[in-house]
N, C-alpha and C positions, 0 to 999 in steps of 0.2 A: 504494500500500500504506500502511495506517495502522493504528493500534491503538485499539480502542474503550474499553479500560480501562487507560490508561497508568499510572494510580496503583497498579496491581497488580504492577509490575515487581519488587517486593520478593520475590515468590514464586519468582524465579529462584534464590534462595538455597536453596530446598528440595532440589533434586537435589544440590547441593554438600554440604549437611548429610548427606544420605543416603549419599553416597560416603564422607564422613568417618566415619560410624558403621560402615559396612561394613569399612573399613580397621581401625578400632578393634576391632571384633568379631573380625576375623581374627587380630590380634595377641593378643587375650585367649585365643582358642581354642588358638593355638600355644603360648602360655605354659602353659596348663592341661595340654596334651598332654605337654609336656616334664616338667612336675611329676609327672605320673602315672607316668613312666618306662616300663619294659618289661613292664607288666602285661599278661597274655594277653588279658583282656577288652578292654582299651583297644586293643591291636593288632588284635584281630578287628573292632572297630567302625570303626577307621580304614581297614581294608582295604576296607570297603564304601563308604567315602565318596569322592566324585568332586569334586576341586577345580575341574575344568573345568566340570562341571555347575553348581556353585554360582556360579562366575564368570559363566557364561552367564545364569543366572537373575537375578543382580544387574544385568547389562547390560540385560536385558529390562525389569526393574522401573525402572531408572534412565531408560531411554528412554521408557517409559510415563509416568513422572512428569514428564519434561521436556515431552512433548507435552501433558500435562494442564495444565501451567503456561502454555504457549503458548495453549492454548484459553481459559484463564481471562483472559488479557490481550485476547482477542477480536481476532484479525487480521481486517482488512476490506480488500476490494479492489473497485474500481469504485464508481461512484455514479450516482444518477439524481435529478433534481429532482422535488419534489412539493409540493403546496400544503398548508399547515398547516390543519387543521380547527379552526375557531374554536368556542368553546363558548358564545358569546353576547356581549352587550354589558354593560359596567358603566355604569350611569346614576346620577349623583348629581343629585337634583332639588333645586335651590335655590328654595324656595317663599316668596314674599313675603307676610308677615303684618303688614305695616305698616297703620296706620289708613287710609291712602289706598286700600287694597284694599276698604274698606267702601263706596266710591262705587258708585252704581247707574246709571252710564251704560251698563252691560250688565246684563241681568237674570239672576237676582234681585239679584246684586251681583258685583263683580269677584271677590271671594274665593270665593263659592259657585260661580260659573261656572268658575273655575280648578279647584276641587275636582272638579267633575263631569267636566271634560275630562281631568284626570289619572287619575281612576278608569277612564274609558273607555280611556285609553291603556294603563294597567297590564294590562287584560284582553287586550291585543293583543301585548304584548311577552313572549311565551313563551320561556323559557330564558335570560332576561336577569336580572342582579342589579341591584337598585335600592336607593338610599340616599336618605334624606330630610334635607335641610339647611334648616330654616326660618330666616328672617332678617327683621329689621326694622332697628333701630339697631345690632344685633349679630347675628352668625350662630352657630349651634351645630348639632351633629349630633344629630338626634332619633332616627335609626335608621341603623346602619351598613349596608354592602352586604349584601343578603339576597335570596334568591329567594322569600321568604314575602311575597307581596303583601298578604295580609290584615293583616299587622303594619303595613305602610305606610299602608293605608287607615284603620286604627284610629288611628294617630298623626295622620293628616291631619284626621280629624274633630274632634280635640281642640284644634286650633290656633285661638286666638281673638285677634284684633288688640287687643282691649280689655285683654288681660292681659299684653301685652308690657312688660317692665321698662324697655326703652329704646326710645323712639320714633324715627321717621325711617326711611330706606331706605338701607342701607349696601351698595351693589352690590359694591364692592371686596372687602369682608370675605366676602360670600357666595361670590364666585368663588374667592377664596383658600382658603376652608374646603372648598369642593367639590373643588378640585384636590388639596389635601392628602389628602382622603379617598380619592381615586381613585389616588393615586400614593404615598401614605405607607406606612411599615412596618407600620401597624396592620392593613392589608389583606394577609393572607397567602395570598390566593387566587392562581390562575394568571394573574397580570396580563399576562405576556408574550404570551399567546395570546388576549387579549380587547381589543376596542375600548373606548375610554373616552370618555364623553360627559357634559358638564355641561349639564343642562336648566334654564334660568333662566326661571321663571314669575313675571312681575312686570308692573307698569305702567310700568316703566322710569324712574320719577321718582327720580333720585338727589339726595339733599339734602346731599351732602358739601360743597358750596360751592366745588368746584374744577373745575366744568364737566365732571365725569366723568373727570378725568385719572387719579385713583387706580384707578377701575374699568378704564380703558383699559390701565394698566400691569399690572393683574391679568390681563386678557385676553391680553396679550403673554406673560406667564409661563405661562398655560395652553397657549398654542401651543408654547412651548419644552418643556413637559412632555408634549406629544403628546395633549392633551385637546381634543376638539372641543367647541364651544359652540353649543348650540341655545337659542333664546329664544322663549318664548310671550308675546307682548305682549297684555295684557288691559286693555281700556278703549277709549276713543275720543279723538281728537285735540281735540275740543271740551271734553271733561272735564266734571266736575260737582263741586259743593261736597262736602267730606268730612262725612258725617253723624255725628251722635252717637247711638249705639245703646245702649239700656239693657240690663240683664241679661236682661230678659224678651223682648228682641228688638224692642222698640218704638222708634219714631223720635222723638228728642227735639231736633230742630233740627240746626244745622250748626256745625262748628267755625269760629271767627272769629279774625282776627288782632288786633293791638293797636288798630287803628283801628275794630274792630267789623265789618269786612267778612268775608263768608264766604271760607274758604280753598278755592280751586279746585285740583283734582288733574287734570292732563292727561297723556295717554299720550305718552311720549317714544320713539317708534319709531326716530328717527334715532340716538339714543345706542345703542339695542340693536343696530341694524344695524352700527354701527361696531364695537361689541364683538365681534359675530359674525365680522366680517371680520378683525379683529386676531387672533382666536383661530384662524382658518383662512383664510389668504390665498388658498387655492385655491377657496374657495367663490364663489358668484355675487355680483353687485353688492350684493344685499340681504343677503348672508350667509344664515344659516339662521335666519331670523326669521319666525314665524308669528303673524299678528295675529288675535286673537279678538274678533269684534264681534257675536257671537250665533249664528254658524254652528258646524258641527262641524269641528274641525281635528285631532282625535285620530287619525283614519284617515290623513290626509295625513302627519302627524308620524310615525306608526308605519311607514308606507311608506318615509319618508326614513331612519329608523333601520335598517330592513331593507336598504335600498340601501347604506348605509354599511357594514353588516356583510358583505354580499356582496363589496363592493369590497375590504374588508380581507382577506377569505378568498382572493381571487384574487391580491392583491399580496404576501401573506405566503408566501414560498417557503423551503424548506430542502432540503438534499441528504441523501438516504438512502444510506448506504454498504452494499455487499453484505457480509453476514456470511460468513466462511470458517472459523470456529472448528470447525465440525463435521468438516472435513477432517483435523484433527489430533486431535480428541477421539475419533472412532471408532477410529482405529488404536491410541490409548492404551488403550481398553477391550479391544481384541483382544489386545494384548500382556499385559495383566493376566490375561486368561483363559488365555493360553499359559503364563504363569508357574505357574498352578495345575496344569497338566498335566505339568510337568517336575519330576522328582524330583532329589535330590542324591546318590542311591546308584547304583552301577553295576548294570547288569542282570545281568551274570555273577555278581556277588556275591550277588544276590538268589536266583538259581537254586541256587547252592551252599548257601545257607541253607535253602532249601525242601527240598533233597535231604537 
């Protein structure tokens, strides 16, 4: 036995207040009757009044009010387990817009290939909310969690590596910002009933200079927050020099270091696999990393997200308790109806008045 609305216990005071008012009313009526004295009309009216009937009516109303209060607190008895129905997945897409994404070891370029794969994926994740977190040397929220995929696509088309204020690739900040978006107070959605995924789309080349330690620590924090990390590795292990692209899209050579040598950008799959494993120790040896080298990976990724959602639905259980409030609410209604049928005057007195 349990109560569904224990915060409503204050309603127990209502029957006590009603009893106090009835006692007060009785005292007032007796005082007024004494004050009226032996007036014939007063005596005639009192002769038709039945104190027993009034007391019975008050008992009926008091019992009905007590039963209604019990019903409001919702008595529950018995329980059965049931699976929570999930409403979808929350996906924060951390999208790499550093200049290394301009490399053309995958056609037409890493960033254009990543855009196409993400658009295809968005068409397959029906019912999910998606956020966009672009990053280069810094990460920021371009779009909060939304079911409006057209807004995500619009923002995605406007991202240009050549317009980034801070260069480089800060994977740690991208992961941290995505996790904050999925778990922070700014999202007032029903987070408890949704799976949370950070989708990291990048070439994996972290230029923090600490061998990815900051990114690894961010992945561990994601695991503690219950956020799964998926990674789409865009590029090849051989890599390619980072091109210089003009505003009109024309190729104007390659970026060079201080010695005048072209700067090569290579795919770092190993780091991404380690980040995925740290974020989800139960994942496979490779973690949830999908390497894009020209084929279509959006379908496989969508299937993986769907599997994650089904798994969460099966594992999320709660107990539903049997509602018993109706067993006290129905008698309360019957008692109130009975009160309407009972008068406070004696039947014999009514017949005498009629005569």
